[in-house]
C-alpha positions in Angstrom: 4.9 -14.9 -31.9 4.8 -17.4 -29.0 6.6 -16.2 -25.9 7.8 -18.9 -23.5 8.4 -18.2 -19.8 10.0 -20.7 -17.4 8.7 -20.7 -13.8 11.3 -21.6 -11.3 10.6 -23.2 -7.9 10.5 -20.3 -5.4 11.6 -20.3 -1.8 8.2 -20.3 0.0 9.7 -20.5 3.4 12.7 -19.2 5.4 15.8 -20.8 3.8 14.0 -23.5 1.8 16.5 -25.3 -0.3 14.3 -27.9 -2.0 10.7 -29.2 -2.3 8.9 -32.2 -3.7 6.4 -31.9 -6.5 3.3 -33.3 -4.8 0.7 -32.8 -7.5 0.3 -30.9 -10.7 -3.0 -29.1 -11.0 -2.5 -28.5 -14.7 -1.4 -30.5 -17.7 0.3 -29.6 -21.0 -2.1 -27.7 -23.2 -4.1 -26.2 -20.3 -4.9 -22.5 -20.3 -4.0 -20.8 -17.0 -4.7 -17.4 -15.6 -2.6 -15.2 -13.3 -2.7 -16.5 -9.7 -4.3 -19.8 -10.7 -2.9 -22.7 -8.7 -0.7 -24.8 -11.0 1.1 -27.1 -8.7 1.2 -28.3 -5.1 4.6 -28.8 -3.5 5.6 -30.5 -0.3 8.3 -28.8 1.7 10.0 -30.0 4.9 7.1 -28.4 6.8 3.9 -28.2 4.8 2.0 -28.5 1.6 2.0 -25.3 -0.4 0.0 -24.3 -3.5 2.0 -22.3 -6.1 0.1 -19.8 -8.3 0.9 -19.0 -12.0 2.7 -15.7 -12.3 1.5 -15.3 -15.9 -1.5 -16.1 -18.0 -1.0 -18.4 -21.0 -0.9 -22.0 -22.1 1.2 -24.7 -20.4 3.6 -26.1 -22.9 5.9 -28.3 -20.8 6.1 -29.7 -17.3 9.7 -29.9 -16.4 9.4 -31.9 -13.1 7.4 -35.1 -12.3 5.2 -35.7 -9.4 7.2 -37.2 -6.5 10.4 -35.6 -7.8 12.5 -33.5 -5.3 13.5 -30.2 -7.0 16.1 -27.6 -5.7 14.9 -24.0 -5.3 15.5 -22.0 -8.5 15.0 -25.0 -10.8 12.5 -24.4 -13.7 9.5 -26.6 -13.2 7.0 -25.5 -15.9 7.0 -23.6 -19.2 4.1 -21.3 -20.0 3.5 -19.6 -23.4 2.3 -16.2 -22.4 1.4 -15.2 -26.0 -0.2 -18.3 -27.4 -2.1 -16.3 -30.1 1.1 -14.9 -31.6 2.3 -15.8 -35.0 4.8 -18.7 -35.0 8.4 -18.0 -36.0 11.4 -20.1 -36.8 12.8 -19.9 -33.3 9.4 -20.3 -31.5 9.9 -24.0 -30.9 12.5 -23.4 -28.2 11.7 -21.7 -24.9 13.0 -18.1 -24.4 15.5 -17.2 -21.8 14.5 -18.1 -18.3 12.7 -15.6 -16.1 13.3 -15.4 -12.4 10.2 -16.8 -10.9 12.1 -17.1 -7.6 9.7 -14.7 -5.9 6.3 -16.2 -5.0 3.5 -13.9 -6.3 -0.2 -13.9 -6.0 -0.2 -16.7 -3.4 -3.6 -17.9 -2.3 -6.2 -17.5 -5.0 -8.4 -20.5 -5.8 -8.4 -22.3 -9.0 -11.4 -23.1 -11.2 -13.7 -25.9 -10.1 -12.1 -29.3 -10.7 -12.5 -32.9 -9.9 -12.2 -34.3 -6.4 -9.8 -36.6 -4.8 -9.6 -38.0 -1.3 -7.2 -36.8 1.4 -7.0 -38.7 4.7 -7.1 -36.9 8.0 -5.2 -38.0 11.0 -8.2 -40.0 12.4 -8.5 -42.0 9.1 -11.5 -40.1 7.8 -11.4 -39.1 4.2 -12.0 -35.6 3.1 -12.4 -34.2 -0.4 -9.9 -31.8 -1.8 -10.2 -30.1 -5.2 -7.8 -31.2 -7.8 -7.5 -31.1 -11.5 -7.5 -34.4 -13.5 -3.9 -35.8 -13.6 -2.5 -38.8 -15.3 -2.9 -41.9 -13.1 0.2 -43.1 -11.4 1.3 -46.6 -12.5 -0.1 -49.2 -10.2 2.6 -51.1 -8.2 3.4 -54.5 -9.6 1.6 -57.4 -7.8 3.4 -60.6 -7.1 3.9 -62.9 -10.1 1.7 -65.6 -8.7 -1.2 -63.1 -8.5 -0.7 -62.2 -12.2 -0.6 -65.9 -13.1 -3.7 -66.6 -11.1 -5.5 -63.7 -12.8 -4.6 -64.9 -16.2 -5.7 -68.5 -15.4 -9.0 -67.4 -14.0 -10.0 -64.7 -16.4 -9.3 -62.0 -13.7 -12.4 -62.9 -11.6 -11.0 -65.8 -9.5 -13.0 -68.4 -11.4 -11.9 -70.7 -14.2 -12.7 -69.4 -17.6 -12.2 -72.8 -19.3 -13.8 -75.3 -16.9 -17.2 -75.3 -15.1 -15.9 -77.1 -12.0 -12.7 -77.0 -9.9 -10.7 -80.2 -10.0 -9.6 -81.2 -6.5 -9.4 -84.4 -4.4 -11.7 -84.7 -1.4 -8.9 -84.2 1.2 -7.9 -81.0 -0.6 -11.5 -79.8 -0.6 -11.7 -80.5 3.1 -8.4 -78.6 3.8 -9.7 -75.6 1.8 -13.0 -75.6 3.7 -11.1 -75.8 7.0 -8.9 -72.9 6.0 -11.7 -70.8 4.6 -10.2 -70.8 1.1 -12.3 -70.5 -2.0 -11.1 -73.2 -4.5 -12.3 -71.2 -7.4 -9.8 -68.4 -6.6 -6.8 -70.7 -6.6 -4.5 -71.1 -9.6 -4.1 -74.9 -9.9 -0.6 -76.3 -10.6 -1.4 -80.0 -10.5 -1.6 -82.3 -13.5 -4.5 -81.6 -15.8 -5.4 -78.4 -13.8 -6.1 -80.1 -10.5 -5.8 -78.1 -7.3 -3.1 -79.6 -5.0 -2.7 -79.4 -1.2 0.3 -77.1 -1.8 -1.9 -74.8 -3.9 -4.3 -74.4 -1.0 -1.7 -73.8 1.6 0.1 -71.3 -0.6 -3.1 -69.4 -1.3 -4.0 -69.4 2.4 -0.5 -68.1 3.4 -0.7 -65.4 0.8 -4.2 -64.3 1.8 -3.1 -64.0 5.4 -0.1 -61.9 4.4 -2.3 -59.6 2.3 -4.5 -59.0 5.3 -1.6 -57.6 7.1 0.1 -55.8 4.2 -2.5 -54.9 1.6 -1.4 -53.5 -1.7 -0.8 -49.7 -2.0 -3.9 -47.7 -2.6 -6.3 -50.1 -0.8 -7.5 -47.3 1.6 -4.1 -47.2 3.3 -2.6 -43.9 2.2 0.7 -44.5 4.0 1.4 -47.3 1.5 0.4 -45.4 -1.6 4.0 -44.8 -2.8 5.3 -48.2 -1.7 6.5 -51.3 -3.5 5.1 -54.7 -2.3 7.5 -57.6 -2.0 6.9 -60.7 -4.1 5.4 -62.7 -1.2 3.1 -59.8 -0.2 4.5 -59.6 3.3 6.3 -56.3 3.1 5.9 -52.9 1.6 8.8 -50.5 1.1 7.9 -46.8 1.1 10.5 -44.1 0.3 11.1 -41.7 3.2 10.4 -38.2 1.9 9.7 -34.6 2.9 8.1 -34.2 6.2 8.7 -37.7 7.5 12.4 -37.4 6.5 12.9 -34.0 8.0 11.0 -35.0 11.2 13.3 -38.0 11.6 16.4 -35.9 11.0 15.2 -33.2 13.4 14.3 -35.7 16.2 17.6 -37.5 15.9 19.5 -34.3 16.0 17.5 -33.1 19.0 17.8 -36.4 20.9 21.5 -36.6 20.5 22.4 -32.9 20.7 20.2 -31.6 23.5 20.7 -33.5 26.8 17.1 -34.4 27.6 15.7 -34.6 31.2 12.1 -35.5 31.9 10.1 -34.8 35.1 6.7 -36.2 35.9 3.7 -35.1 37.9 0.4 -36.9 38.7 -2.4 -34.4 39.1 -6.0 -34.3 40.4 -7.8 -32.4 37.6 -11.3 -32.8 38.9 -11.8 -29.0 39.1 -10.5 -28.6 35.6 -13.0 -31.1 34.3 -15.8 -29.3 36.1 -14.7 -26.0 34.5 -14.6 -27.6 31.1 -18.2 -28.8 31.6 -19.3 -25.3 32.6 -17.6 -23.6 29.7 -19.3 -26.0 27.3 -22.6 -24.6 28.5 -21.4 -21.0 28.5 -22.9 -19.0 25.5 -19.6 -17.1 25.2 -17.8 -20.4 24.3 -20.6 -21.8 22.1 -18.7 -21.3 18.9 -15.4 -23.0 20.0 -14.5 -26.5 21.2 -13.6 -26.6 24.8 -11.4 -29.4 25.9 -9.0 -30.2 28.8 -6.1 -29.6 26.3 -7.2 -26.0 26.1 -6.8 -25.5 29.8 -3.5 -27.4 29.8 -2.2 -25.1 27.0 -3.3 -22.0 29.0 -1.6 -23.4 32.1 1.6 -23.9 30.2 1.6 -20.4 28.8 1.0 -19.0 32.3 3.9 -21.2 33.7 6.2 -19.9 31.0 5.3 -16.3 31.8 6.1 -17.0 35.5 9.4 -18.7 34.5 10.6 -17.0 31.3 14.1 -18.6 31.5 12.6 -21.8 30.1 11.4 -19.8 27.0 14.8 -20.0 25.3 17.0 -21.7 22.6 20.6 -22.7 22.3 22.6 -21.1 19.5 25.5 -23.6 18.9 27.1 -21.4 16.2 27.5 -18.4 18.5 27.6 -20.2 21.8 24.7 -18.1 23.1 21.4 -18.6 24.9 18.6 -16.8 23.1 15.8 -15.8 25.5 12.4 -15.2 23.7 10.2 -12.5 25.1 7.1 -14.0 23.5 5.4 -17.4 23.6 4.8 -19.1 20.3 3.0 -22.2 21.6 3.6 -25.3 19.5 0.8 -27.9 19.2 2.1 -31.3 18.1 -0.3 -32.8 15.5 -0.2 -36.3 14.0 -1.0 -36.2 10.2 -0.7 -38.7 7.4 2.5 -36.9 6.3 4.1 -37.4 9.8 4.3 -35.4 13.0 4.2 -31.6 12.5 4.4 -28.9 15.1 2.7 -25.7 14.0 2.7 -22.9 16.6 0.3 -20.3 17.8 2.0 -16.9 17.5 2.0 -14.7 20.6 -0.1 -17.2 22.6 0.7 -15.2 25.7 -1.5 -12.3 24.4 -4.6 -14.5 23.8 -7.5 -15.0 26.2 -9.0 -18.4 26.7 -11.6 -18.0 23.9 -9.0 -16.7 21.5 -6.6 -19.6 22.4 -9.4 -22.1 21.8 -10.0 -20.6 18.3 -6.3 -20.6 17.5 -5.8 -24.3 18.6 -8.8 -25.5 16.5 -7.8 -23.6 13.4 -4.1 -24.6 13.6 -4.7 -28.3 14.2 -7.3 -28.5 11.5 -5.0 -26.8 9.0 -2.1 -29.1 10.0 -4.1 -32.3 9.6 -5.3 -31.2 6.1 -1.7 -30.6 5.2 -2.2 -26.9 4.7 0.0 -25.4 7.4 2.3 -22.8 6.0 6.1 -22.6 6.6 5.5 -19.6 8.8 3.1 -21.7 11.0 6.0 -24.1 11.6 8.8 -21.8 12.4 9.9 -19.8 15.6 8.2 -22.0 18.1 9.3 -21.4 21.7 7.6 -24.2 23.7 5.4 -27.2 22.7 2.6 -29.3 24.2 1.7 -32.8 22.9 -1.6 -34.4 23.8 -0.7 -38.1 24.1 -3.9 -38.6 26.2 -6.1 -38.4 23.1 -4.7 -41.9 22.3 -5.4 -43.2 25.8 -1.7 -42.9 26.8 -0.9 -42.0 30.4 2.4 -40.3 29.8 5.7 -40.4 27.9 9.1 -38.8 27.5 8.6 -36.5 24.5 11.6 -35.3 22.4 12.1 -31.5 22.4 11.2 -29.7 19.2 14.4 -28.4 17.7 15.1 -24.8 18.6 13.1 -24.9 21.8 13.9 -25.7 25.4 10.9 -27.7 26.6 7.9 -29.8 25.6 4.9 -30.9 27.8 3.2 -34.2 27.4 -0.4 -34.2 28.5 -1.7 -37.6 29.4 -5.1 -39.3 29.4 -7.5 -38.2 32.1 -9.0 -41.1 34.1 -11.3 -41.5 37.0 -9.3 -43.1 39.8 -9.3 -43.5 43.6 -7.7 -40.5 45.1 -7.1 -39.2 48.6 -9.1 -35.9 48.8 -9.5 -34.2 52.2 -8.3 -37.3 54.0 -10.8 -39.5 52.3 -10.5 -41.9 49.3 -12.8 -40.6 46.6 -13.1 -41.1 42.8 -11.4 -38.2 41.2 -10.3 -37.2 37.7 -6.5 -37.8 37.4 -3.9 -37.2 34.8 -0.1 -37.4 34.4 2.1 -34.6 33.0 5.6 -35.0 31.7 8.0 -32.1 30.9 11.1 -32.8 28.9 13.7 -30.0 28.8 17.1 -29.2 27.5 19.5 -29.5 30.4 21.9 -27.1 28.8 19.3 -24.4 29.2 17.1 -25.6 32.1 18.3 -27.1 35.3 16.2 -29.5 37.4 14.9 -26.8 39.7 13.5 -24.6 36.9 12.0 -27.6 35.1 10.3 -28.8 38.3 9.0 -25.3 39.0 7.5 -25.0 35.6 5.8 -28.4 35.7 4.6 -27.7 39.3 2.9 -24.5 38.1 1.2 -26.2 35.2 -0.1 -28.8 37.7 -1.3 -26.1 40.1 -3.4 -24.4 37.5 -5.0 -27.7 36.4 -5.6 -28.7 40.0 -7.1 -25.4 40.8 -8.0 -23.3 37.7 -8.6 -20.3 40.0 -4.8 -19.9 40.0 -5.1 -18.9 36.3 -7.0 -15.8 37.3 -4.3 -14.9 39.9 -1.4 -15.4 37.5 -3.0 -13.8 34.4 
């Protein structure tokens, strides 16, 4: 007889309490195999694919896409014996099975359709996904609906060959760049009035600023557009919500202090150029960020007191004897900070490989909960956006974060002469409960010394 099993949402991270159903990869009636990905969930830190613990036929989806579900809640029912003979009680699911432990994580599902996912730079990449019911399109303003009905949906009148409008109105439309055939006329006998032209022009300008969800603006995809088209309200969910909570908690719990340093990084830029030509680094991307990250790791090793966290519950300072280097990454889902485990053990080539892999995974939304936990110090590259410097907020559970600014060629006094040199600004924010001004200044000074003279990296390694 049919045998129904309920799969409960498991804890895929450390202490996960809930997750959002991001996308179902199966539908009711689909046959699934063990370890086939059936659903993608979004936790506070990452997107995670959940595999089927049993083979069988999907009989019911118990949670909808976009719904936040507590851990331990049944989310799908699978008939693990679909070929069995029916019985009187087969219509109801059997007793729940645990499903709380994630099994078989990581196998790929069968080939499926493609959908677009947006990277941090706006480029779209294809990600495999099974066909799913289309989400209902957000309602457009009522005037748009009326216009579509009056014009047959194509912006032109379906009942008259010409637009009725007085010469002054036509001139106004021309001056404003408005297509008269796209306007829903409200005047007597279907004539386009001056007010019709002005309203259409106003609405068009608003739509240019706030286009409707789904118009190649993924951050608006879940939003609701106001009636006048001037605003879109998007629910705050998952990563964005958790990031906001964490940043507010950090900003108002840890007393932040930021110190700044302007540095001549000409020698670093020369080293970057040489490494790009070095066959040993041909398979990795060499950037100034790589050398800044290495400099930060070296500075932390020289001043291990900064590699700590504050335990409010026990009123203790926890000193970490390892460096898990966080790399702040901007993604469509918000700011995430995955970290490179044991970065202090990596040579320059290994660090370059780790940075490239971690940032790519984060921007694709595939960073695991383990990637996001137990960071000890973070670097954020604001220079990639052309920003000189900033006062970064410390990642919760850490004591310091380094902002690496844009590198620009500027006049600089070098050997008592003004010369064009490559210059950048560094900013180090730290938790003043753990780090006093002297320690923070020494750490930043050491980072600057390595970037100013990379040979110091050999001395301190």
